[in-house]
Each structure stands twice: as C-alpha cells, then as structure tokens.
C-alpha positions as CSV (number, residue, x, y, z in Angstrom):
1,M,79.4,107.9,85.0
2,R,79.9,106.2,81.7
3,I,81.9,103.0,81.8
4,I,83.8,100.9,79.3
5,L,84.2,97.4,80.6
6,V,87.3,95.6,79.1
7,G,87.2,91.8,79.7
8,Y,84.1,89.7,80.0
9,G,85.1,86.7,82.0
10,V,84.0,85.8,85.6
11,V,84.9,89.1,87.1
12,G,83.6,91.1,84.1
13,K,80.2,89.4,84.4
14,G,80.3,89.9,88.2
15,V,80.8,93.6,87.6
16,T,77.7,93.9,85.4
17,T,75.7,91.8,87.9
18,I,76.6,94.1,90.8
19,L,76.0,97.3,88.9
20,A,72.6,96.0,87.8
21,K,71.6,94.9,91.3
22,R,72.9,98.0,93.1
23,Y,71.8,100.6,90.4
24,T,68.7,102.0,92.2
25,E,70.2,102.1,95.7
26,K,73.4,103.7,94.6
27,I,71.5,106.5,92.8
28,A,69.5,107.1,95.9
29,S,72.4,106.9,98.4
30,Y,75.3,108.5,96.5
31,G,73.9,110.2,93.4
32,F,75.9,107.7,91.5
33,S,74.5,106.7,88.1
34,P,76.8,104.2,86.4
35,K,76.2,103.4,82.8
36,V,78.0,100.6,80.9
37,V,78.3,102.1,77.4
38,A,80.6,99.4,76.0
39,I,81.9,95.9,76.8
40,A,85.0,94.8,74.9
41,D,86.8,91.5,74.8
42,V,88.9,89.4,72.5
43,D,86.0,88.8,70.1
44,G,84.9,92.4,69.6
45,A,82.5,94.7,71.5
46,V,79.0,95.8,72.1
47,I,78.5,99.6,72.2
48,N,75.5,101.7,73.2
49,P,76.3,105.4,73.9
50,R,73.1,105.7,76.0
51,G,74.1,102.8,78.2
52,F,72.9,99.2,78.5
53,S,69.9,98.6,80.8
54,P,70.2,96.0,83.6
55,E,68.0,93.7,81.6
56,K,70.2,93.9,78.5
57,L,73.3,93.3,80.7
58,E,71.7,90.2,82.1
59,K,70.9,89.0,78.6
60,F,74.5,89.4,77.5
61,K,75.6,87.3,80.5
62,Q,73.1,84.5,79.6
63,K,74.1,84.3,75.9
64,G,76.2,81.4,74.8
65,Y,77.9,83.1,71.8
66,P,80.3,86.1,71.8
67,I,78.5,89.3,72.9
68,S,79.9,91.1,69.8
69,A,77.4,88.9,67.8
70,D,74.5,90.9,69.3
71,P,72.4,92.1,66.3
72,D,71.6,95.5,67.8
73,F,74.8,96.6,69.4
74,G,77.5,94.2,68.3
75,H,80.8,95.2,66.7
76,P,82.6,91.9,65.8
77,S,86.4,91.9,65.7
78,M,86.6,95.6,66.9
79,P,89.9,96.0,68.7
80,V,89.8,96.9,72.4
81,L,92.2,99.8,71.9
82,E,89.8,101.2,69.3
83,V,86.9,100.9,71.7
84,I,88.8,102.7,74.5
85,E,89.9,105.5,72.1
86,S,86.6,106.0,70.2
87,V,83.8,105.5,72.8
88,E,83.0,108.5,75.0
89,A,83.2,107.5,78.7
90,E,84.7,108.6,82.0
91,V,86.0,105.3,83.3
92,V,87.6,102.1,81.9
93,V,87.1,99.1,84.1
94,E,89.9,96.6,83.1
95,V,89.4,93.0,84.2
96,T,91.4,90.9,81.7
97,P,93.6,87.9,82.7
98,V,96.9,88.5,84.5
99,N,100.1,88.3,82.6
100,I,103.3,88.9,84.7
101,K,105.7,88.4,81.7
102,N,105.0,91.7,80.0
103,A,101.6,92.8,81.5
104,E,100.0,92.8,78.0
105,P,97.5,93.5,76.7
106,A,96.3,95.1,79.9
107,L,99.2,97.5,80.1
108,S,98.4,99.0,76.7
109,Y,94.7,99.2,77.6
110,I,95.4,101.2,80.8
111,T,97.9,103.4,79.0
112,K,95.4,104.2,76.2
113,A,92.7,105.0,78.7
114,F,95.0,107.5,80.5
115,K,96.1,109.2,77.3
116,T,92.4,109.6,76.3
117,G,91.6,111.2,79.6
118,K,89.8,108.3,81.2
119,H,90.0,107.1,84.7
120,V,90.9,103.4,85.3
121,V,89.7,100.7,87.7
122,T,91.6,97.5,87.3
123,T,91.7,94.1,89.0
124,N,94.8,93.1,87.0
125,K,97.9,92.6,89.1
126,G,100.2,92.3,86.0
127,P,100.6,96.0,85.0
128,L,100.9,97.1,88.6
129,A,103.5,94.4,89.5
130,L,105.7,95.3,86.5
131,A,105.1,99.0,86.1
132,M,103.2,100.6,89.0
133,P,105.5,103.6,89.6
134,A,105.3,104.5,85.9
135,L,101.5,104.0,85.8
136,T,100.8,106.2,88.8
137,E,103.0,108.9,87.3
138,L,101.2,108.6,84.0
139,A,97.8,108.9,85.7
140,E,98.9,112.0,87.6
141,H,100.3,113.5,84.4
142,N,97.0,113.0,82.6
143,N,95.0,114.2,85.7
144,V,93.1,110.9,86.0
145,F,92.6,108.4,88.8
146,L,93.9,104.8,88.9
147,R,92.2,102.5,91.4
148,F,92.9,98.8,92.0
149,S,91.4,97.6,95.4
150,G,90.4,94.3,93.8
151,T,94.0,93.3,93.2
152,V,94.8,92.8,96.9
153,G,92.3,91.1,99.3
154,G,89.5,90.8,96.7
155,G,86.4,91.3,98.9
156,T,88.4,92.5,101.9
157,P,89.3,96.2,101.8
158,M,93.0,95.9,102.7
159,L,94.2,98.8,100.7
160,E,91.4,101.1,101.8
161,F,91.9,100.1,105.5
162,A,95.6,101.0,105.4
163,K,95.1,104.2,103.3
164,R,92.2,105.6,105.2
165,C,91.8,104.1,108.7
166,L,95.6,104.3,109.4
167,A,96.1,107.7,107.6
168,G,97.1,109.5,110.8
169,D,99.8,106.9,111.7
170,K,103.0,105.8,110.1
171,I,103.1,102.2,108.7
172,L,106.5,100.8,109.5
173,A,106.1,97.3,108.0
174,I,103.5,95.1,106.3
175,Q,103.3,91.3,106.5
176,G,100.5,89.1,105.3
177,I,99.0,85.9,103.9
178,L,97.9,87.3,100.5
179,N,97.1,84.1,98.5
180,G,94.2,81.9,99.5
181,T,95.3,78.9,97.4
182,T,98.7,78.5,99.1
183,N,97.1,79.1,102.5
184,Y,94.6,76.3,101.8
185,I,97.3,73.9,100.7
186,L,99.5,74.5,103.7
187,S,96.4,74.3,106.0
188,E,95.4,71.0,104.5
189,M,98.9,69.6,104.8
190,G,99.1,70.5,108.5
191,Q,95.5,69.6,109.5
192,S,95.0,66.5,107.4
193,H,98.6,65.3,107.6
194,I,99.0,64.9,103.8
195,S,101.8,65.7,101.4
196,F,102.1,68.8,99.3
197,Q,101.1,67.0,96.1
198,E,97.9,65.6,97.8
199,A,96.9,69.0,99.2
200,L,97.5,70.6,95.8
201,A,95.3,68.0,94.1
202,N,92.6,68.7,96.6
203,A,92.8,72.4,95.9
204,Q,92.5,71.8,92.2
205,K,89.5,69.6,92.6
206,L,87.8,72.3,94.7
207,G,88.7,75.0,92.1
208,Y,91.0,76.9,94.5
209,A,94.1,76.1,92.3
210,E,94.5,76.3,88.6
211,R,95.5,73.3,86.5
212,E,98.8,75.1,86.0
213,P,99.3,76.4,89.6
214,S,102.7,78.0,89.4
215,M,101.4,81.6,89.7
216,D,100.2,80.7,93.2
217,I,102.5,78.0,94.6
218,D,105.7,79.6,93.3
219,G,104.8,82.8,95.1
220,F,104.3,85.2,92.2
221,D,100.7,86.1,93.0
222,T,101.8,87.0,96.6
223,A,104.8,88.9,95.2
224,C,102.5,91.0,92.9
225,K,100.3,91.9,95.8
226,T,103.4,92.7,97.9
227,V,104.5,95.2,95.2
228,I,101.1,96.9,95.2
229,L,101.2,97.2,99.0
230,S,104.7,98.6,98.9
231,N,103.9,101.3,96.3
232,W,100.5,102.3,97.4
233,I,100.7,102.1,101.2
234,M,104.4,102.5,102.1
235,G,105.5,104.7,99.2
236,K,108.3,102.3,98.3
237,K,108.5,102.5,94.5
238,I,109.4,98.9,93.5
239,T,108.5,96.4,90.8
240,L,108.2,92.6,90.7
241,K,111.9,92.1,89.8
242,E,112.9,93.6,93.1
243,V,111.0,91.1,95.3
244,D,112.9,88.1,96.7
245,I,110.5,85.2,96.0
246,T,110.4,81.6,97.3
247,G,107.2,79.5,96.9
248,I,105.9,76.6,98.8
249,R,106.9,73.6,96.6
250,E,109.7,72.6,99.1
251,V,107.5,72.8,102.2
252,T,107.1,69.2,103.4
253,L,104.7,67.5,105.9
254,E,107.7,66.9,108.1
255,M,108.5,70.6,108.2
256,L,104.9,71.4,109.3
257,Q,105.0,68.6,111.9
258,N,108.2,69.9,113.4
259,A,106.8,73.5,113.5
260,A,103.7,72.1,115.3
261,K,105.9,70.8,118.1
262,N,106.6,74.4,119.0
263,R,103.0,75.4,118.5
264,N,103.7,77.0,115.2
265,T,102.7,76.4,111.6
266,I,104.1,77.4,108.2
267,K,102.5,80.1,106.0
268,L,103.5,81.8,102.8
269,L,104.1,85.4,103.9
270,G,104.7,88.6,101.9
271,T,106.7,91.2,103.8
272,I,107.6,94.8,103.2
273,D,109.9,96.6,105.6
274,D,113.1,98.7,105.6
275,N,115.0,95.6,104.4
276,G,113.0,95.4,101.2
277,A,110.2,93.1,99.9
278,I,110.3,89.3,100.3
279,V,108.0,86.4,99.8
280,K,108.8,83.1,101.5
281,P,107.3,80.4,103.7
282,A,107.9,81.1,107.4
283,E,106.9,79.7,110.8
284,V,103.9,81.5,112.4
285,S,102.7,81.0,116.0
286,W,99.3,79.4,116.5
287,T,98.5,82.6,118.6
288,N,99.5,85.0,115.8
289,P,96.5,86.8,114.2
290,L,98.0,85.8,110.9
291,C,97.5,82.1,111.6
292,V,94.3,81.8,109.6
293,S,93.2,78.6,107.9
294,G,91.7,77.6,104.5
295,V,91.5,80.2,101.8
296,L,91.4,83.2,104.1
297,N,93.8,86.1,103.7
298,A,95.2,88.2,106.5
299,V,97.5,91.2,106.7
300,T,99.2,92.9,109.6
301,F,100.2,96.6,109.5
302,Q,102.9,97.4,112.0
303,T,102.4,101.1,112.9
304,E,104.3,103.7,114.9
305,Y,101.5,104.6,117.3
306,S,98.7,102.1,117.0
307,A,100.7,98.9,117.4
308,D,99.9,96.0,115.1
309,Q,96.6,96.1,113.2
310,T,95.5,92.9,111.5
311,L,92.7,92.6,108.9
312,I,91.3,89.1,108.0
313,G,88.9,88.2,105.2
314,R,88.1,86.4,102.0
315,G,90.5,86.9,99.1
316,A,89.9,86.5,95.4
317,G,86.6,85.4,94.0
318,G,84.5,86.6,91.1
319,I,81.8,88.4,93.0
320,E,84.1,89.6,95.7
321,T,86.5,91.2,93.2
322,A,83.6,92.7,91.3
323,N,82.4,94.3,94.6
324,A,85.9,95.8,94.9
325,V,85.4,97.4,91.5
326,L,82.2,99.0,92.7
327,R,84.0,100.4,95.7
328,D,86.6,101.9,93.4
329,L,84.0,103.4,91.1
330,L,82.4,105.1,94.1
331,D,85.8,106.4,95.3
332,I,86.4,108.0,91.9
333,R,82.9,109.5,92.0
334,H,83.6,111.0,95.4
335,K,87.0,112.3,94.3
336,L,85.4,114.0,91.2
337,A,82.7,115.5,93.3
338,S,85.3,116.9,95.8
339,K,87.2,118.5,92.8
340,L,84.0,120.3,91.7
341,L,83.4,121.6,95.2
342,S,87.0,122.8,95.7
C-alpha cells in the first residue's frame, strides 16, 4: 500500500513513527506492507516512488529544516495538490490543521484524492463537519474509501465500537464527553474550587488548551465530533450549521457547587437523538458512567436491545491519533482484500 502523507506536524510525524515501528509485525500479521512514497506540507514535498525506509523517515523527523530541502528527494515549493495528482499511490493520509470556517485546504486535498482514485484517511474534523454528506457521496461515486476514526476519540475506537460491536442493534441516541480540554477545565473547577479563568489558565500551562482556546471552550470541537457521529453512526445527514452549540464560558464555580449538592457535576455534552444534535453544558450524576474526570472522553450509545453501552478512554494526542490512522489503513486493507475475494 503506497501512501501520500499530507501534513507533517505532530500527528504526521506520529504516523511515520508508528508505521516505522509496526512495519515488520504488520507484514507478518496482516500481509500489510505500507510504503510512504511522498510527504507534502506547506513548504513542498519529498517524493520517492519506491517508498522511504524507516531510517529515512526517522531522519526526516529529526531534521530542523523543511523536509522539502532534502538533497535526494526534496521538491521545494511543490503544491500539495500537484503531489496528490502526480504521485502514484493508493491512499492519501491527510493530517493538516483543522479549519471550520471553510475546511480548506483539507477539503480540496480530500476531493482531489477522490477524483484521482485514491482512498483517504483523515484526522481533520473540518471537512467532515462542514461537508460530510457530500464527501461520503463523492467517495462512493469514485469507488474509494473515506476513513476518519482519529477525528473522534483519538486513541479510543469510538466509531469502530459503534459501527462493528453494535452492528446488530439499533442505536437510538448518542451522548458523550467528546473534548478532553473542556472536561479538564470543568473537573478542575469542581475538584479544586477555582474559577473558569483559573482552570483555563491551568489547562493552557499543561498544554491541554491552546493559547486561543475558542475551538474547545465554545463547543465547536465537540460539535464537529457530534456531526461525525450523527452521520457515520446514526445515518443522520447533518453539517455543523445544524448543531445547536453552547460552550462552557458561562459555567461558574457556583453552578458546579450547586450541582454537587445534588450529587451531580456539570459536563459539556454532545447529544444526537430524534430531536436533533445539540452541544451544551448539562448536569451529570456522580454515578453516571459519563462522569469521568480530567482529559478523558466518554460516550454512551443508547441502543434498542442492549441498553446503554458506554466507552471511556483517552481523546486527542499526537501518538493516539496516529494510531487511529494505522487502524484506518488496516481497515482499508481488509476492505480491499474482501473485494478481491468476492
């Protein structure tokens, strides 16, 4: 399987690290032989049609200058779209930064990959939040696969759990804590009895929150993940503009203290049911499985026959998200093998 990696930040480097470390065992266990034949970012690209060795990938990661400056394989200033169109490969792994205003440039990268017959694995919530129904339709039209397990849950296989383990049941509703940053802030406020601003500052010091934290604290990250769950798991074709969103800026220490009197706390929940999709802070009982602390994520699937099923685990993180990419690549490998046998 030849791979074009688009984006070479934390997640992109994590992808090359995992592929290098898992290379031998994946060939032995799955007959899966991934080859990174190109890495493209804003500065240009490195391209080797025969694939980069694990040692070369490690050297790229250690370099302090743009990888496109590599004397052997570098293509400085080569546009990403040109790389996707001209380099022969089966899969494009797209791990560029999230943009929920217009989803660019990731949306164009994914679209170009589909139109050139390439499967796509992405960790980018932007294109899915703004155009998931259209993207899934375009993938089907071009007879390629779109996979994105790293967009929800990071290292915790929330999408796979619902799609596979609950395949024989009907999922009636989904509710979850889908953002570790906001969960940390609310946990800190309740446990340490501090204000929202103090908890946010702590989260920023620890690297859980960005310097400009609105994507998390205003609920947009949770809303993006809610859209993905709605489309992929429940078959409700919605986009970000159809989600009712309220963040956590207005949650006060007094509100948390009042909730605690009733053995409750407050969490930012994303919910999808017959009434639509909503993101807002809500009281959660201390005994509810969703009452997790720190940066953990948790999601409950309300099913018709199996009652409530809750999955808890770590959310976003460079290596966790990169591992989700590997899961998606293996899934595509299995799907392609099944097609050949049918």
